[in-house]
N, C-alpha and C positions, 0 to 999 in steps of 0.2 A: 535510585535504579533504573535502568532502559529494560523492556521487554528484550529479547532479542528472539529473533526468529530465523534460523539459522537455515543454508543453502539443507533442500532435501534431494528426494526423488525427482524424476523427472513426470512430466501426463501428456506427453510429446510423443508420438509414435514416429518415428525418422526412418526413412529408407536408405538402402544403398543402391549398387547397382542393380540389384531386382527389381527395381521399377516399381519400388511402395513409394507414396509422398506421405509428406506429412503432413499430421492435424495439428497446427499449432494454436491455441490458442489467443485469447487478448493479452497483448501483454500487460494492459493498464492495471494498476491495486488501486484497488478504492476503501475509502473510510470512510465508516458508517458511522452517526451519532448520533445518540437517542432523540429521536423529537423534542424529549423535555429539554432537555442540554441544549437543541442547536443555535436557540435565537442567543444565548450567551458565549456562542464562541468566536473571539475574537480576530484570531488566524490561524493560518495553517501553516506552517513554514517548512521546508523540507532542505536538509542540508548533508553534506557527508557525498563523499565522491562522486559517489551514483548518480545523486540528487543537484551536484552545480550543474544551475539553470531551470530546474524543472520547477513549474510551478505544478499545483494543485488546484481542481477547477470546481467546482458544484454542478452536480449530475441531476440530482432529484433535491426537492423541497424548494425554497426561495429564495432571494435574496436577504441576508439577514438571520434566516431561518434553513440553512441547508443540512441536509441529513445524509446526504452523502454525497464526496467525493472523489475526483479522481486523477490521478496522474503516473505518469509513465517513468523509468527510469533513463538515464542520456548516455552512462558506462555503466561497465562489471564495476560491483564493491558493496558498499556500504551505505547506508539514506537512514540517515534520523529523523522522522516525522513528529515532529511538534504541533502537537494541539493546544493553542493557549484559548480559557475562557475568563469572559470579564464578571463571573462569577460564579457560586456552585464552590463546586469538590475542585480538589487541584487542576494543573495542568494533565494534558495525559504526553505522554512518550513513548515510541516504541523505534526498534531498528530493522530494518531489513536488509536483506544481503541480493542482491541483484546478480546475474550472470548469465551468457548466451548456453543455448540448447541448441543443441548439433541442427543444424538446417533449419529452423525458424526462427524468423527475422523480431528484433525485438530483445530486449533483455526482460530476464523473466524473475518474480521471487519465487519458486515452485513450495519454497517451505509450506507455504500462505494456501489454507484449503480456500477454495473460490475466488483465492488472491484476494482478501476483504479481512481489512482492518477492521474491529472492533472495538468502539470510546465504550466502556462501560459506563455507567452514574456512575463508579466508586473513584475515579481520579484516576491520578499518576500508577504507571504498571498494572493499568487493569485493562490493555490488549490482549488480544489474543488471535492466535489464526482459528477461520472458524467464516 
């Protein structure tokens, strides 16, 4: 079963003709892997309409022991995130919905608090917004 993270409220303050500026956050989504499981990650796969052509890159840790990956959606829609492990608990899967936010460039997953997917040590369906 996939952890489903649905589109929720906005976190950007968008202006109108009154001259108020948008306050847009970084549209990147981060995948946090516990340090004890990071060496066992064999790959992070992104699929679905929103992530076609997207790739997760390591932004913290080291090659072979990455603890934080980042990616951005390519278009509005759903993205499936699959973190595969060579050993230990089951692989992790999550589904993220991306959409445009008026006046901000990029695509956002506003249902994710802080735009982070936490991969817990308990395996599949362990993801949560946090």
